[in-house]
N, C-alpha and C positions, 0 to 999 in steps of 0.2 A: 471500372478496372479493366485493363487490357492484359491478356496473358502473353508474355514474351518468351517463355521458355518452351522449346519444342516438346519437352517431356512433361510439362506441367499437368496435362490432362491425365497422366498416368500416376500421379502422386497425390495423396491427400494434402489438404492445405497445411496441416501441422508439420509436414516434412519439407515445406517450401520456404524460400526466402522471399520477403517482400521488398522490392525496390521502390523507393519514393523519389521521383524526379522533381526537384524544386526549381531548376534553372541553372544559371551559371555558364561559364565558358564551355564546359564539357558538352553541352547540348546546343551551343550556338552554331550558326552557319554564316559563311562569308557573304557579305553583300557589298554593293558599291559604296555604302556609307560606313562600312566596317562590320564588326561582328554583331549579330543580333540574335536575341533569344529565338529558338525555333522549336516547334512541336513535333508530333509524330515520332517521339523518341523510341517508342517500342519497336516500330518497324526499322528504324535506323540501327538500333542495337542488334536486332536480329541479323541484319545484313553484315554488321561488323563482326559478330560472333561467328558467322559462317566462314569467315576468313581464317579462323583459328585452325590449327591442325586437329584432325578428328580426335586424337587421344586427349587433347586439352579440352575440347568441347564436351567429351563424355565425362570428364572429371568435374565439370561444373555442377553445382546443385541446381535443382529445378527452382523456378522463381515466377512470381507474378510481378507486374509493374503497374504503378499508378503514377499519373502525371498531374501536377497541379494545373488548374485551368489558367491561372495567371503565373507565368514564369518570370522570375526576377533575377536581376544581377544581384549578387549577394551584398553589394554595398548598400542596397535598399532595405536590408533586413532590419528588423526591430525586435524588441522583446516579445511583441505580439506574434512575430514570425516564429520565434522559438517555441512559444506556447502552442501555436498551430501544429507544428511538426510533432511535438511531444504528445499532444492530444490524439493525433492520428495514429501514432505508435501505440499509445495506451489502449485505444479502442480495439486494436487488433493483436494485442500482446499475446493472447493465448492461441491465436490462429496460425502463427508462423514461428519457425524455429529461430529466425534471426531477421534482421532488417539492414538494408543498405540505403543510405541517404545520399543522393547525388546533389551536390551543392556547389555554388561558386566558391572559389578559393579565398577571396578577400576577407570574408568573415566566417569561413568554415570553422575555424578553431573557436570562435565565439559561440556559434550554435552548438558545437560539440560540448563545450563546457556547460552551457545552460542545460542541454539535454541530460548530462550526467547528474545534475542536481535534481532535475524534475523526475527522472526515472530511477531514483535511488532504490536499491534493493533489486535491481534488474537481474533476472535469472537467465538471460540469453544475450547474444551480441547485437549491438547497434553500431554499424560501421559507416562512418561518413567518408566520402571521397569526392574528388572532382578532377579537374585536369587543367594543365597550363595551355593546352591546345584543344580545339574542338575535335569531336570524335572522328570526323571525316578528313581532317587535315593530315597530310602525309607525315609520318613519323610521330603522330600524336601519342601522348602518354595516356590518353583516355581509356583505351581498351584494356591495357595492362592494369590500370588502377581499378577498373570495374571488376576485372577477373580476380584480382587479389582480394578485393572487398567481399566478393561472393564467397570465396573460399573461407575467409575468416568468419564470415557471418554464419557459416555452417558448422563452426566448431563449438560444440556444446560446453566445453570447459571455459570458454571465453564468456564472461558474464558482466559486461560493462560497456560503456560508450567509448568508442575508439575512433581513430583516424587511420586509414590505410592510404599511403601515398608513396610513390616511387620505391616500392619494395620494403617499406618500413611500416610497422604497426605501432602506433603511439597512443598513449592514454589521452582521451579527449580533453580531460581537465588539466593536462600537462603540456599541451602542444601549442606552438605558435608558428605563424607564417614568417619565414626568414628571408625570402627572396621573391622578387617580383617577376623573375623570368626563368630561373633555373627549374629543372624538372623536379629536383629534390627540394621543393619549396618549403617543407615543414620540418620542424625539429622539436625535440623535447629537451629543453635546456637543463632541467634539474631532476630528470628521471629517465632511466634506461628504456629503450624500446621494449614493447611487449612481445614482439614477434617480427619476423621478416621473411622475405622470399629468398630462398636459397636454391638457385637454379630453377627447377620445376616444382619444388616443394614450398609449402607455406607453413612455416614453423612458428608455433606459439610457445612462449615460455611461461608456464603456469605459475611458477613461484613468484613472478613479478605481477601477477594479475590480482585484481580486486577481490575476486571470489576466494582466493587463497589467503589474502591478508585481512579481509573484513567479512568473515562469515556471519551470516545472520543479520546483515544490515537492514534497517527498517525500510518499509515501503510507504511512501507518503502519498497522500492525495495531491493531484496537480494543483498548484496555486494559480490564481488569476493574475496574469502579468499586465492586464490592460491598463491599470493605473500607472504603469511605468514605461509606457510607450512614447511619452512625450518629454523624455530627458529628466525625469525626477531623480535619477542617480547620475552623478557627473564624474568625470575623470579629469584630473589636473596634474600635468607633469611640470614640476618646478623648473624654473630657469634662473640663471644668475641675475639678480636685480629685481626679482619679483617683489611687488609692493603689497602691503596689507590691503589697500583699497581694491586691488585687482582680485585677490583671493576672496575678499568680502563680497564682491559683485556676484560671485557664484554661490558661496556658502550662505549668505544672508537672504537669498531669495526664498520666499516662503514655500515655493513649489519644490524645492530641493529636499529630499529625504535621506539621501546618502551620498557619500563621495569617496572616490579612490584617489589617494595622493601618491604620486610617484616621486620618491625622494632620491637624494644622491647616495651613492655608496651603500653602506650597511644601514642606512636610515637617518641620514643627516638632513638638516634644514637650516636655513639662515637664522642667525642669532638676532631675531627681531621680535621684541615683546608684543608689538602690535599684531604681527602675524599670528603669534601664539594665542593672543586674545581672541582673534577671529575664530580660530579653530576651537578653542575652549568654549566659546559662546555657542557654536554650532552643536557640539556634542552635548552641551548642557540643555539644549532644546530638544534632545532626543534624536538628533541626526546621526546615522550610523556612518562613521568615518574610519577608513582603514588605510594602511600605508604599505607599499611595496617599494622595491628599488627600481631605479631606471636601468640598472645593469641587467642584462638578460640572464646572467647566471649568478648563483649564490642567493643568499637570503638577507632580509633586513633583520637587524638586532636593535630594536629601539632601546635607547638608553646606553648602548655600548660606548657611544661617544657623547660628550657633554652637549654637542650640537643637536642631539636627538632626544636627550633625556626629558625635556619639557613636553614632548609629544605624548609620552606615557601619562604624565600628570594631566594632560589635556583630554585624556580619554580616547586617544587614537589607538586602534587595534592593529596588531602586527599581522601582515599578510605572509610572513615567513618567506618562502621561496616560490610563492604562487605566481603564475603568469598573470599579466594584466587581464586576460580573458577570464581566467578562473576567478580572480578576485572580484572583478566587476560583476560578473554574472551571479556570483554568490551573494553579493550585496542585494541585487535585484531579487533573487530567490528568497532570501530571508525576510526582506521588507514586504514581500508579497504575501507572507503568511501571517496569520493572527497570533503572533508571538509577543511576549513581553519584551521590553528592551533588554533586560538581563539575559533572557533566553537567546535572543538574536546575537548578542555579544558573545555568549558562550559557544554557540554553534559556529560562529565565524572562526573562532580560534581552534575549533575541532575539525579534524579531517573527516569529511563526510563521504567523499568518493575518491580518496587518494590524491586529492588536489594539493596537499601540503605535507 
């Protein structure tokens, strides 16, 4: 562990924030071949923070920083990566008042959703952030995102996994990446922001928070995600003209244990009995299959239209207004636990971390 806060030596561990640097654009450096992952982030962050006005530096909480030995582009993340991060937080949960995870933006919302399920019953903040530009690039958003993440990670009233990005605090299990270039790359399509930066203040709205809505949530032992790191849960977004044999190529594979189907509109699917037979056979084999809409806002209502009624009969679970990230990672999380099929089905349609 390397200490990166100038005041860290003056504060006990339980008053500090722990920053975990996993990789991503935020810590990359420019090379002749393009952006590459780069280390020594503790020293680089010290130099960046030194450029802040003195008043802003003094308002930052003290922190420690650890850097993973193998830094990754977040597109390389797997369920095993999610488990690794959750395990590292869990091992230090009583040692720090909050956590900041520095992560690549491409799959940041996937990691946030998974951490939310793994760390159920969390009694302190876990804030994920990243950047659209590396820390040292002119006009980069990196430093402001780190600054905001640290501020929110120090707020004891915040007791869940969240994303701080471009001045907005979003529930981790409700956020999606909406833009490949814009600074405000993340949004929460079906739930309001939990907080925001207002000039120099970082404002949290407690009535929207999980601790206010779900007091006394259970704390679970971390499950083993290793059996799901090779694609055992799949995601299929329907397209016009999809054929039963194409869907069967995925669902009939004996290695598949769960699937997320992204349907049209409020939960519609083509009127093809062969496709419904493929789905019904898969659920009959105990595979956990859920459905959400391809539309980014709103919810699925399976059976509201005749075109989706047969899905209910086939045993498909409604994902309501969940994001693809939240629905997919929830399938992984439930399948990784030693639960009965009926318990998994019941928990999927229950809001565990404010995801639906």
